[in-house]
Structure formats: C-alpha cells, structure tokens
N, C-alpha and C positions, 0 to 999 in steps of 0.2 A: 889138595887135588893134584894128582900126578899129570904129567904132560899129555898122555894118551886120553885120559878122561876129559881134560880141558879141550883138546882138539875135537873130540867127538861132540862134546857139548857146544863148542863154538860153531862147528859146522851145522849142527841141527838148528841152533839159534839163527845163524846167518841164512840158512835155507828158509826158515820161517819168515824172516824179514823179507827175503827175496820173493817168496810166494805171496806175501801180503802186498808188496809193492807191485807185483805182476797183476794181482786181482783187483786192486783199487780202481783202475780205469774202467774195468768191466762192471764194478759195483756202482760207480757213479759216472755213467757215460756222458752226461751233459756238462759235467763240471771238470775243468782241468785240475788234476790233483798231483800228477807226476810231471816233474820238470823233464825236458829233453836230456838233461845231464844227470838224471837220477842214477843210472847204472854206472856212470863214471864216478859219481860221488860214493856210491855203494862200494865199488871195488877199491877206491882209494882209502876210505875210512875202514873198511874191513881189513885191508893189508896193514895199515898203520896200527890198528888195534892189536893185531896178531904180533907184529914186531914189538910193540910197546910191552905187551904181556911177557914175552920171552926175555926181553931186556930186564924187566923187573925180577923175573925168576932167577936170572943169572946174577943180578945184584944181591938178591936174598941168599943165594948159595955162597957167594963170596964173603959177605958180612951180614949175618942174620940180624945184628943189632940195629942196622940202618935200613930195615925193610920199609918203614914208613916213609923215610926220605926217598927211597927208590920209587915207591908208588907215587909220591908227589912229583918227583922229577919226571916220571913217565907221563903223568897227566899234563905237565907243563910242556914237555916236548911234543906230545900229541896235539896240544892246542896250538903250538907254534906251527907245526906242519899243516894243521887245518886252516889257520889264517893265511899261510903261504899259498895254499891251494885256492882259497877265495881270491886272493890278490892276482894270482896267475889267471884264474878263470875270468876275472873282471877285465884284465888287460887283453886277453884273447878275444873276448866277446864284445868288449866296449861298454858293458853295463851288466847289471844284475836285476833280475825280476824277483818279485815277492815269492813266487813259486819255488825258485831255486833256493832262496834263503830258508824257507820253511822246510823243504826237503833236506837241505844240508844239515840244519841244526837238529831236526828230528832224528836223522840217522846218526849224527854225532852223539846225541844224548843216549840213544838206544845202545850203540856199541860201547860207549863209556860206562853205562850202567852195567852191562854184562862184564866188562873188564874189571871194574871195581869189585863187583860181587865175587868174581872168581878169585881175585887177589885177597880179598878179606877172608874167604874160605881158607886160603893158604896160610894166612896169618893165624887164624884160629887153630889150625892143625899144628902150626909151629909152636904155639904156646902150650900145647898139651904135653 
C-alpha cells in the first residue's frame, strides 16, 4: 500500500469513527456513551497512529528484513504513549470514570486494528 492510498484510507476510516462518535449521543439520548474527553482521545490516538505507521514504513524501507520487529516496536511505543496519556489525564482530572476507560480503549483498539491491517498489507506486497 503506497502512502497516498494509506492516507486516503486512514482519513476515510477516521472520518467514519468520528461520524459514529458524533451520532452515538443522538442514537442513545438517555444513556451517557461519549466521555467529555472523547474528542481529545480521538485526536491523540489518531495522531499517534499516523506517526507510528510512518515510522514503521521508514523502518521497513531502511531494512526490510526487520519489518516485523519494526511493527512490534511501533505497537509498543504506541502503547507507551497511550499509557502516558492515561496517567497525564488522571493527574489533571484527579480520577478516571468508566466512560473514559471504555472510550479510550475502544478507540485505541479501532485505530490499532486499522494500523496493523495496513502494515500487514505492506508486508504481503513486500513478500511478492
């Protein structure tokens, strides 16, 4: 997958997540589903995912034999920044509610799923 195709796919995927997150409170008006920090979490994880993807692509271009290690390192670095975000959020707000945790990890898993599937497509094309 070339970079332009990834960026277009990523923007469409991110837009889909944003539209879904925007529509959820209207679909379930009596139930709190979206945390007040949802858009901050969305922007943070979206940015970290984009940076992690391009760092892996750079690592795969430098040494294609270590592409699996680059993917694993990117997942680890992304998890480190995610945990740092949680710690900073908790320090700033004085606590965490269940809604924040559910929103954070659902967005984390959605963005990670997209990143891994795009990277695996790159590995498949690299092996041909």
